[in-house]
N, C-alpha and C positions, 0 to 999 in steps of 0.2 A: 386978652381973652383966654379963659381957661380952656384946655383941651382935655379930652377924656380918652383913656385907653380902655378898650373893652377886653375883659378877661375871656379866656377860652370857654369857660362854663356859661358865660353870658351869651356868647355867640351860638353855642349849641342850643341853649334854651330858646333863643330868638329863632333859629332855624326850625325848631320843633313847634313854633307858634305859641309858646308860653305867653299868654295874654299880658300878665303884669310886666314881663320883661320887654315884650314888643312895645307896650304903651310907654314904658320908661325910656327906651331907646329912641322911639319916634318923638318923644317929648323934649329931648335934649336940644338946646339951642347951640351948644358948643360943638366944635368939630370933633368927630369921632375917629379914633385910630385903632389899629390892631398891631400887635407885636408879630414879628416874623415867626416867633415861637408858636403863637396861637395859630397862625396860618399853617405851619407845619403839622401841628396837632390835629387840625381839622382834616387836612389831606390824609394823614396817617389813619384817621378813623373812618375814612370813606370806604363804602362797601364795594364799589366798582368804579369803572371809568366814567359812567354816566353821572354818578354822584360827585366824582372829582371835577368834572366839567361844570356842574352846578356850583360847586364850591369856588371854582376859579372865577366864575361870574360874580358870586357873592363877595368874595374877598377884593375884587377889583373896585368895589364901591368905597373902599376905605384906603386911607394912606397907611402904608405898612412901615412901621419903625423897624429898620434893619439893625442887625447887630453891628456894633462898632467896637474898636479896641477899648474905648472908655466904658461902654456898657459891659463888656466882658470883664474888665477889671473890677467894676462895681459889683457885678454878680459874684465874682470870686470872694470879695470882701464879705458879702452877705452870706455866702456858704460857710465861710470860716466862722462867722459870728453866730449864725442861727441853725445850721444843719443839725448839729448834735442836740442843741437845747430845745429847738422848736420843730425839728424834722422838715426844715425848708428844703425843698427839692430843687434840682437844677432848672427845670422849666420855670417854676415860680420865681426863682432867683433872677433869671434873665428877664422875665416880665417886669418884676419889681425894679430891677436896675434900669430898664428902659424908661420907666416912669420917673425914677429919681434923676437920671441924667437929662431927660428931656423936659422935666418940669410938668409932668402929666398927672392927672388924677386917675385912679384905677376904679372902674366899676366892676365889681365881682360879686358873686353870690356866695363865695367861700371866704367871708371876712376873717374867720378864725385862722386861715392859712397865711394871712398878711398883717393882722392887727398889731402884732408885736414889733413891726419894723419902723424904726424911728424915721420920721420925715416923709413917710408914704401917706398920701391923702387918699382915703377910701370913700367910695360912694356906695 
């Protein structure tokens, strides 16, 4: 069964109640996961402790893909290959590496940030 990793931008739009994103996410039959990087990015963007608590409840609904040595090595390869040519940044390289290592599809609203990566399946 395919599994889908939700990119940070998707999670933010879901939390904002973006109807097309909410409909798409609730329509998935596959298990949905998030990266530890996305979880960190959400907490970083929280305005206060109340919002952090709400995000903690939200993130607890997903399996979180933690960083592993294999994911870190893959992310480093991606940075070497794409940072200068395509401006791949560190968070996106770690999210991508999580997908590649774990065999996940990535649902993102920022396809242009990922479309050049060989082997990455985008939704």
